[in-house]
ZAMARGU-4260 file (C-alpha; in steps of 0.2 Angstrom, whole numbers, plus 5000, padded with zeros to 4 digits):
<rodrens>
0) 5214/5279/5213 | 5229/5280/5201 | 5230/5293/5188 | 5228/5286/5170 | 5245/5289/5161
5) 5243/5298/5144 | 5254/5292/5130 | 5261/5309/5125 | 5267/5303/5108 | 5250/5296/5103
10) 5242/5313/5109 | 5254/5323/5099 | 5252/5312/5083 | 5233/5314/5086 | 5234/5333/5087
15) 5245/5334/5071 | 5232/5324/5062 | 5218/5334/5068 | 5227/5350/5064 | 5230/5344/5046
20) 5212/5340/5044 | 5207/5358/5050 | 5219/5366/5038 | 5214/5354/5023 | 5196/5359/5026
25) 5199/5377/5027 | 5211/5379/5012 | 5204/5365/5001 | 5221/5358/4998 | 5230/5343/5007
30) 5240/5346/5023 | 5248/5330/5031 | 5258/5325/5046 | 5277/5324/5043 | 5277/5308/5053
35) 5296/5306/5054 | 5298/5311/5072 | 5293/5329/5068 | 5304/5338/5056 | 5318/5339/5069
40) 5329/5325/5061 | 5327/5331/5043 | 5339/5346/5045 | 5354/5335/5048 | 5351/5325/5032
45) 5358/5327/5015 | 5341/5329/5007 | 5338/5342/4993 | 5332/5359/4999 | 5314/5357/4993
50) 5313/5340/5002 | 5319/5348/5018 | 5307/5362/5016 | 5292/5350/5015 | 5298/5340/5030
55) 5302/5354/5042 | 5289/5357/5055 | 5275/5345/5060 | 5265/5347/5044 | 5268/5345/5026
60) 5260/5360/5019 | 5255/5364/5001 | 5267/5372/4989 | 5267/5391/4991 | 5260/5391/5009
65) 5269/5404/5018 | 5270/5396/5035 | 5280/5382/5044 | 5267/5374/5055 | 5272/5367/5072
70) 5258/5357/5082 | 5258/5355/5101 | 5246/5346/5112 | 5251/5350/5130 | 5238/5350/5145
75) 5246/5365/5153 | 5237/5382/5156 | 5249/5396/5152 | 5246/5413/5157 | 5249/5422/5141
80) 5253/5439/5150 | 5266/5431/5161 | 5283/5424/5157 | 5282/5405/5152 | 5298/5395/5149
85) 5287/5381/5140 | 5279/5394/5128 | 5295/5402/5125 | 5303/5385/5120 | 5288/5381/5109
90) 5290/5398/5100 | 5309/5396/5099 | 5307/5379/5090 | 5294/5385/5077 | 5304/5401/5074
95) 5320/5391/5071 | 5311/5379/5059 | 5303/5393/5050 | 5318/5403/5048 | 5328/5388/5041
100) 5317/5387/5026 | 5312/5405/5024 | 5294/5404/5030 | 5284/5412/5043 | 5282/5403/5060
105) 5265/5397/5065 | 5263/5387/5082 | 5246/5379/5084 | 5243/5373/5102 | 5228/5361/5106
110) 5222/5363/5124 | 5213/5349/5133 | 5194/5351/5132 | 5197/5368/5124 | 5200/5374/5106
115) 5216/5377/5097 | 5226/5393/5099 | 5239/5400/5087 | 5254/5410/5089 | 5263/5419/5075
120) 5276/5433/5073 | 5267/5450/5072 | 5278/5455/5057 | 5268/5441/5047 | 5253/5454/5047
125) 5263/5467/5038 | 5253/5473/5023 | 5236/5465/5029 | 5230/5479/5040 | 5217/5475/5054
130) 5215/5457/5055 | 5199/5451/5063 | 5206/5441/5078 | 5196/5437/5094 | 5204/5437/5112
135) 5221/5440/5105 | 5237/5443/5116 | 5254/5448/5112 | 5269/5439/5119 | 5287/5445/5115
140) 5283/5450/5097 | 5271/5436/5094 | 5252/5437/5092 | 5242/5423/5101 | 5224/5421/5096
145) 5211/5407/5093 | 5215/5397/5078 | 5198/5398/5071 | 5199/5417/5072 | 5215/5417/5063
150) 5208/5405/5049 | 5195/5418/5046 | 5208/5428/5036 | 5202/5426/5018 | 5215/5436/5009
155) 5225/5422/5000 | 5240/5433/4999 | 5241/5431/5018 | 5242/5412/5017 | 5250/5409/5000
160) 5264/5416/4990 | 5256/5427/4976 | 5262/5416/4962 | 5254/5400/4969 | 5237/5397/4976
165) 5233/5378/4974 | 5215/5380/4979 | 5211/5391/4964 | 5220/5380/4951 | 5207/5366/4952
</rodrens>
């Protein structure tokens, strides 16, 4: 019996939409898919800086959100304690995007028939003390954990710049 081919573009779009819904529900402010073949092409355009900031990464995030979000949906089991070219490529991509717009990188990876995992630079936790994360691992300066555990952080200063918190303005 032939293997069923998976449309990876559709799978990636679906994962981005699912992630936007998860973040919208958690923060009570809208997150959305960028939808322009990721944010990859935007950097080479002559858009204003604020438009580039909105369109960089896979999700459009609310004003003041500290993270540039990259979404991946790849059916590959990666040993987080061993070197992985695939994971390193994902981390390099989200790092490059985030640095270009002065945000923290946040990689969210949907695993088939498993939950989401998240990866972010350890320096993102500076000033927030012990963060309640489950099953976390470290990989070359990155913290990797379950996304649902990361979203338990309820300190708004972790997620949003101090001057802006859209969920409190309503």
